[in-house]
N, C-alpha and C positions, 0 to 999 in steps of 0.2 A: 261545681259546676253552674249548678241553678243559681248560688249568688252572684257567679259572673253574668249571667242573663240578666238576671233581676238589675243588674248596675247598668245594663244598656237604658233600661226605662227609668232609673233613678232621676230625679230633678225634671222629669218629663209629665208623668202622670201615674200617682199610686193606685189609681182605678184600672190601669193595663197591669199591677202585677198578678192577679187571680186568674185573667185568660193567659197571661203569658206562664204562670203554674201549671196551668190546667194542659195547654199544648205541650209544654216542656216533658211533662209527666206523662201523657199519653204517648209521646215519641218513645220515650225511654222506657215504659212499660210494653211496648210494642217490639222492643229489641233493637233500638235505634240507637247509635252512639251521637251524644252531641257535642257540640265544640262551639266556642264564641269567638267570633272575630270582631273587628272593631264597630261594624253597623249592624251586623246580624246574628243571630244563633241558627246553626246550621245541623241538620240530623241526616247520617248517612245509616244504611241498611248494608252490612257486609261491604263496605265501600260504595254502595250505590247511595247517591245524593237523592233522597225523596222529600225533604223540606227544607224550608229556611225562613225565620221569622224575622221582620224589620220592624222596630218601634217607630209608629209614624206621628212626632210628637205626643202631646196629650191626648191625641182625638183616637187613635186605632192602631191595630198590629196590622201589619200585612204579611199574610202568609202565602209562600210560594211553594207549590207542590209538583211534584212529578206525575202528572197525569198528562194524556195527550192533548194539545193545542185545541183540538175542536171536540173536546168533553163539554157536554152540555149541562154539568150538575149545576143547578141553581145558585147563585152567587158568584161562580167563577167569573173572570174577566182576564183577557191574556196580559201577560206580565213580561211583555217585550221590553219594558223598561229597566228591568232588572238585570238584564244580559246574561241571563241563565239559560243555555239552550235545553238544558235537561229540567229546568222548572219552568215551563211556558205558561203555567196559569197561576192564578192567585186570589184568594178572597180576603175580605177585612174582618175584623173581630174588633167590637167596642164595647167600651166598659158596659158592664149591664146587661151585654148579648146573653141569649141561652147557650151556653157553651156545649150542651148535649146535642145541638142541631149539626156541630162540626163533627161529632163521630162518623157519621155515612161516609163524607168526603174523605176523611183520614182513613177509614178502613178501605175505602177503595183504592188510595194511592199506596197503602201496604200491599195490599193484595196484588196489585199492580207489578211493583216492585219485587216481589216474591215471583212472582210468574216469571219476570225477566231475568231474575239470578237462578232461579231453577233450570230456564230454557237456553241461558248464556251466562254460567258463573264467571265473574270477574277473575281475573288471574293475579 
């Protein structure tokens, strides 16, 4: 599946492979199921959509996450243009970014998803 995800970035930017692999691995290690669609890589936790990665040319990855639209985590911005009601905010990852800075927002996203699933399990 990771190979399919990398193919989304093929021909666009090899420097984006490393951040894509990092994000993919992080979600997978957190227990998420990955799937690749035509223009994005999605991640769900027990059926609850927690994130989606879009390759934006050679410049950056756009990562939409399942945090509240009013979340004030640094670097988040409204993701209305993506049309995901369940992924209302996003952040960008560029080649050369410090990927460890992403861990707190990713952890926050998964903590929220686990809380929601515990409070209201999907059928």
